[in-house]
C-alpha positions as a Markdown table, in Angstrom:
| # | Residue | x | y | z |
|---|---|---|---|---|
| 1 | Met | -59.6 | 11.9 | 69.1 |
| 2 | Glu | -62.8 | 11.6 | 70.4 |
| 3 | Leu | -65.7 | 14.1 | 70.0 |
| 4 | Ile | -68.1 | 14.6 | 72.4 |
| 5 | Val | -71.2 | 16.4 | 73.0 |
| 6 | Met | -71.5 | 19.2 | 75.6 |
| 7 | Ser | -72.9 | 22.3 | 77.4 |
| 8 | Pro | -70.9 | 25.1 | 76.3 |
| 9 | Ser | -71.0 | 26.1 | 79.8 |
| 10 | Asp | -69.4 | 22.9 | 80.9 |
| 11 | Met | -66.6 | 23.6 | 78.2 |
| 12 | Val | -64.4 | 25.8 | 80.1 |
| 13 | Pro | -63.7 | 23.9 | 83.3 |
| 14 | Ala | -63.6 | 20.7 | 81.5 |
| 15 | Leu | -60.6 | 22.4 | 79.6 |
| 16 | Ala | -59.2 | 23.8 | 82.7 |
| 17 | Asn | -58.8 | 20.1 | 84.8 |
| 18 | Gly | -57.8 | 18.2 | 81.7 |
| 19 | Thr | -60.9 | 16.6 | 81.0 |
| 20 | Leu | -60.7 | 18.3 | 77.4 |
| 21 | Gly | -57.8 | 18.7 | 75.1 |
| 22 | Gly | -60.4 | 21.5 | 73.0 |
| 23 | Tyr | -63.2 | 22.5 | 72.4 |
| 24 | Val | -65.1 | 24.1 | 69.1 |
| 25 | Val | -67.7 | 26.8 | 70.2 |
| 26 | Ala | -68.6 | 30.2 | 69.8 |
| 27 | Asp | -67.4 | 33.1 | 71.5 |
| 28 | Pro | -67.4 | 34.4 | 74.4 |
| 29 | Phe | -66.0 | 30.6 | 75.5 |
| 30 | Asn | -62.9 | 31.1 | 74.0 |
| 31 | Ala | -62.5 | 34.6 | 75.2 |
| 32 | Val | -62.7 | 32.9 | 78.5 |
| 33 | Ala | -60.3 | 30.4 | 78.4 |
| 34 | Gln | -57.8 | 32.8 | 76.7 |
| 35 | Ile | -58.7 | 35.1 | 80.0 |
| 36 | Lys | -58.6 | 32.8 | 82.3 |
| 37 | Lys | -55.2 | 31.5 | 80.9 |
| 38 | Ile | -56.1 | 28.0 | 80.5 |
| 39 | Gly | -56.4 | 28.0 | 77.0 |
| 40 | His | -55.6 | 29.7 | 73.8 |
| 41 | Ile | -57.5 | 29.7 | 70.5 |
| 42 | His | -56.2 | 27.6 | 67.8 |
| 43 | Thr | -58.3 | 28.6 | 64.8 |
| 44 | Phe | -61.5 | 31.0 | 63.9 |
| 45 | Val | -63.8 | 29.4 | 61.5 |
| 46 | Gly | -64.4 | 32.7 | 60.1 |
| 47 | Asp | -60.4 | 31.8 | 59.1 |
| 48 | Val | -62.2 | 28.6 | 57.0 |
| 49 | Trp | -65.7 | 30.2 | 56.1 |
| 50 | Arg | -65.5 | 34.0 | 55.6 |
| 51 | Asp | -67.9 | 35.7 | 57.0 |
| 52 | His | -69.9 | 32.3 | 58.1 |
| 53 | Ala | -73.1 | 32.7 | 60.1 |
| 54 | Cys | -73.2 | 31.7 | 63.1 |
| 55 | Cys | -76.7 | 32.4 | 64.7 |
| 56 | Ala | -80.2 | 32.7 | 63.1 |
| 57 | Leu | -83.6 | 34.4 | 64.1 |
| 58 | Val | -85.9 | 31.2 | 64.2 |
| 59 | Thr | -90.0 | 31.5 | 64.4 |
| 60 | Arg | -92.6 | 29.0 | 63.8 |
| 61 | Glu | -94.5 | 29.3 | 60.6 |
| 62 | Asp | -97.8 | 29.9 | 62.4 |
| 63 | Val | -96.7 | 32.6 | 64.4 |
| 64 | Ile | -95.0 | 34.4 | 60.5 |
| 65 | Ala | -99.1 | 33.7 | 59.3 |
| 66 | Ser | -100.6 | 35.0 | 62.7 |
| 67 | Arg | -99.1 | 37.4 | 64.1 |
| 68 | Pro | -96.4 | 39.1 | 61.4 |
| 69 | Gln | -96.0 | 42.5 | 62.8 |
| 70 | Ala | -94.6 | 40.6 | 66.3 |
| 71 | Val | -91.9 | 39.0 | 64.0 |
| 72 | Gln | -91.3 | 42.4 | 62.4 |
| 73 | Ala | -90.5 | 44.1 | 65.9 |
| 74 | Val | -88.4 | 41.3 | 66.8 |
| 75 | Ala | -86.6 | 41.6 | 63.2 |
| 76 | Asp | -86.2 | 45.2 | 63.9 |
| 77 | Ala | -85.0 | 45.0 | 67.2 |
| 78 | Val | -82.4 | 42.5 | 66.7 |
| 79 | Val | -80.7 | 44.3 | 63.6 |
| 80 | Gly | -81.1 | 47.5 | 65.6 |
| 81 | Ala | -78.8 | 45.8 | 68.6 |
| 82 | Gln | -76.5 | 44.3 | 66.4 |
| 83 | Gln | -75.8 | 47.9 | 64.7 |
| 84 | Arg | -75.9 | 49.5 | 68.3 |
| 85 | Ile | -73.1 | 46.8 | 69.4 |
| 86 | Asp | -71.0 | 47.3 | 66.3 |
| 87 | Gly | -71.0 | 50.9 | 66.8 |
| 88 | Asp | -69.3 | 50.6 | 70.2 |
| 89 | Arg | -68.5 | 47.5 | 71.3 |
| 90 | Ala | -66.7 | 48.6 | 74.7 |
| 91 | Ala | -69.7 | 49.9 | 75.8 |
| 92 | Ala | -71.6 | 47.0 | 74.4 |
| 93 | Ala | -69.3 | 44.3 | 76.6 |
| 94 | Thr | -69.9 | 46.3 | 79.7 |
| 95 | Ala | -74.1 | 46.7 | 78.9 |
| 96 | Leu | -74.0 | 43.0 | 78.7 |
| 97 | Thr | -72.5 | 42.0 | 82.0 |
| 98 | Gly | -73.5 | 44.8 | 83.5 |
| 99 | Gly | -76.8 | 44.7 | 82.6 |
| 100 | Arg | -76.1 | 40.5 | 84.2 |
| 101 | Tyr | -77.2 | 39.6 | 80.2 |
| 102 | Leu | -74.5 | 37.3 | 79.9 |
| 103 | Pro | -72.6 | 35.9 | 83.0 |
| 104 | Gln | -69.0 | 35.9 | 81.8 |
| 105 | Pro | -66.9 | 38.7 | 83.1 |
| 106 | Thr | -66.6 | 41.7 | 81.3 |
| 107 | Pro | -63.0 | 41.2 | 80.0 |
| 108 | Ala | -64.1 | 38.4 | 78.5 |
| 109 | Ile | -66.7 | 39.7 | 76.4 |
| 110 | Ala | -65.0 | 42.9 | 75.8 |
| 111 | Leu | -62.4 | 40.5 | 74.2 |
| 112 | Ala | -64.8 | 38.4 | 72.0 |
| 113 | Leu | -66.4 | 41.3 | 70.8 |
| 114 | Thr | -62.7 | 42.8 | 69.6 |
| 115 | Tyr | -60.0 | 41.0 | 69.6 |
| 116 | Ala | -57.9 | 43.6 | 68.7 |
| 117 | Lys | -54.6 | 41.0 | 68.4 |
| 118 | Pro | -55.2 | 37.6 | 66.3 |
| 119 | Pro | -54.8 | 35.3 | 69.1 |
| 120 | Tyr | -52.8 | 33.2 | 66.0 |
| 121 | Pro | -51.0 | 33.8 | 62.6 |
| 122 | Leu | -54.4 | 34.2 | 60.7 |
| 123 | Ala | -54.2 | 32.3 | 57.4 |
| 124 | His | -56.9 | 35.0 | 55.8 |
| 125 | Pro | -56.0 | 38.2 | 57.5 |
| 126 | Asp | -57.9 | 40.2 | 54.8 |
| 127 | Trp | -61.1 | 38.2 | 56.2 |
| 128 | Gln | -60.4 | 39.9 | 59.8 |
| 129 | Pro | -62.0 | 36.1 | 60.9 |
| 130 | Gln | -60.9 | 37.4 | 64.8 |
| 131 | His | -63.9 | 40.2 | 64.2 |
| 132 | Leu | -67.3 | 39.1 | 65.3 |
| 133 | Gly | -69.5 | 40.4 | 62.7 |
| 134 | Phe | -72.9 | 41.3 | 62.8 |
| 135 | Gln | -74.2 | 40.8 | 59.4 |
| 136 | Pro | -78.5 | 40.4 | 59.3 |
| 137 | Phe | -78.9 | 38.9 | 56.3 |
| 138 | Pro | -79.7 | 34.9 | 55.6 |
| 139 | Tyr | -77.6 | 34.5 | 52.2 |
| 140 | Pro | -79.2 | 31.6 | 50.1 |
| 141 | Ser | -75.6 | 31.2 | 49.1 |
| 142 | Phe | -74.7 | 30.4 | 52.7 |
| 143 | Thr | -77.8 | 27.9 | 52.9 |
| 144 | Arg | -76.9 | 26.3 | 50.2 |
| 145 | Arg | -73.5 | 25.6 | 50.9 |
| 146 | Leu | -73.8 | 24.6 | 54.4 |
| 147 | Ala | -76.6 | 21.8 | 53.0 |
| 148 | Glu | -74.1 | 21.0 | 50.7 |
| 149 | Ala | -71.2 | 20.8 | 53.8 |
| 150 | Met | -73.8 | 19.2 | 55.9 |
| 151 | His | -74.1 | 15.9 | 53.1 |
| 152 | Asp | -70.3 | 15.2 | 53.5 |
| 153 | Thr | -70.3 | 15.6 | 57.2 |
| 154 | Val | -70.1 | 12.2 | 59.4 |
| 155 | Val | -73.8 | 12.3 | 62.1 |
| 156 | Asp | -74.2 | 10.5 | 64.9 |
| 157 | Gly | -77.8 | 9.0 | 64.3 |
| 158 | Asp | -80.4 | 9.2 | 61.6 |
| 159 | Arg | -79.5 | 11.2 | 58.9 |
| 160 | Arg | -82.2 | 10.2 | 56.5 |
| 161 | Phe | -83.1 | 14.0 | 56.6 |
| 162 | Leu | -80.1 | 14.8 | 54.9 |
| 163 | Asp | -80.7 | 12.4 | 52.3 |
| 164 | Arg | -83.9 | 14.2 | 51.6 |
| 165 | Leu | -82.4 | 17.7 | 51.9 |
| 166 | Asn | -81.8 | 19.9 | 48.6 |
| 167 | Pro | -79.3 | 22.4 | 48.2 |
| 168 | Asp | -81.0 | 24.3 | 45.6 |
| 169 | Ala | -84.3 | 24.3 | 47.4 |
| 170 | Val | -83.2 | 24.6 | 51.7 |
| 171 | His | -83.0 | 27.8 | 51.6 |
| 172 | Thr | -86.5 | 29.4 | 50.2 |
| 173 | Asp | -88.1 | 26.2 | 51.9 |
| 174 | Leu | -86.3 | 27.4 | 55.4 |
| 175 | Val | -86.0 | 31.4 | 55.1 |
| 176 | Glu | -88.5 | 34.2 | 55.1 |
| 177 | Asp | -86.3 | 37.0 | 54.6 |
| 178 | Arg | -89.1 | 39.7 | 54.3 |
| 179 | Phe | -88.6 | 40.8 | 58.0 |
| 180 | Val | -84.6 | 41.5 | 57.9 |
| 181 | Arg | -85.4 | 43.2 | 54.7 |
| 182 | Arg | -87.3 | 45.7 | 56.2 |
| 183 | Ala | -85.2 | 45.5 | 59.5 |
| 184 | Leu | -82.5 | 46.7 | 57.5 |
| 185 | Ala | -84.1 | 49.2 | 55.5 |
| 186 | Ala | -84.9 | 50.9 | 58.6 |
| 187 | His | -81.6 | 50.8 | 59.6 |
| 188 | Gly | -79.7 | 52.8 | 57.1 |
| 189 | Gly | -79.5 | 49.9 | 54.3 |
| 190 | Pro | -77.3 | 47.2 | 53.6 |
| 191 | Ser | -74.3 | 49.1 | 53.5 |
| 192 | Ala | -74.4 | 50.4 | 56.8 |
| 193 | Phe | -73.5 | 46.7 | 57.9 |
| 194 | Gly | -71.0 | 46.5 | 55.2 |
| 195 | Leu | -73.3 | 44.3 | 53.1 |
| 196 | Thr | -73.9 | 44.4 | 49.2 |
| 197 | Ala | -76.5 | 46.5 | 47.6 |
| 198 | Asp | -78.2 | 43.1 | 46.0 |
| 199 | Leu | -78.1 | 41.2 | 49.1 |
| 200 | Thr | -75.6 | 38.7 | 47.6 |
| 201 | Arg | -72.5 | 36.9 | 47.5 |
| 202 | Thr | -69.7 | 34.4 | 46.7 |
| 203 | Glu | -69.1 | 32.0 | 49.7 |
| 204 | Gln | -65.3 | 31.6 | 50.1 |
| 205 | Val | -64.5 | 28.5 | 52.1 |
| 206 | Gln | -60.9 | 27.0 | 52.3 |
| 207 | Pro | -60.4 | 24.3 | 55.1 |
| 208 | Leu | -56.8 | 24.8 | 56.6 |
């Protein structure tokens, strides 16, 4: 097996013409392959790592220090958008494609947001891994577990930064969560997003 780095937008045509045997990527590129009938989803990452993080809101430390109100406004907007999408996923798919935010066809976005029928027998159906989640909180337990996993990952290139990475300290070093905590409070609190009141959890990782 050969692993190569490729832009997500190039993955679908590469799969279609046989250049690739498969790819690992976030949706909607998986859904596009299914809609176009050129591929099938083999495994959701969420079937291996329950409610794993996918995307993060990142800004520079100097921006946080000099423009905290702007950072808060962005956090509020992101949390509000997640809540709105989760409230009506079908409407969100139409809005995201009709408004030209996303270039993929509406059926692919709708599929990525719903997956009403799992595309394969799920190993952990109670985790609902096919269900794209919107849980806007950076759990310290996730950051720690991710850093631990990175230590065991084969990296092509200079990995000295990993050797200096302390899983127990990396979350405090990298994450500023006061903005998202305020945003959550402004949008109904953690329970409105299916999060625990104390915003803690135990990571569940079970490789297949």
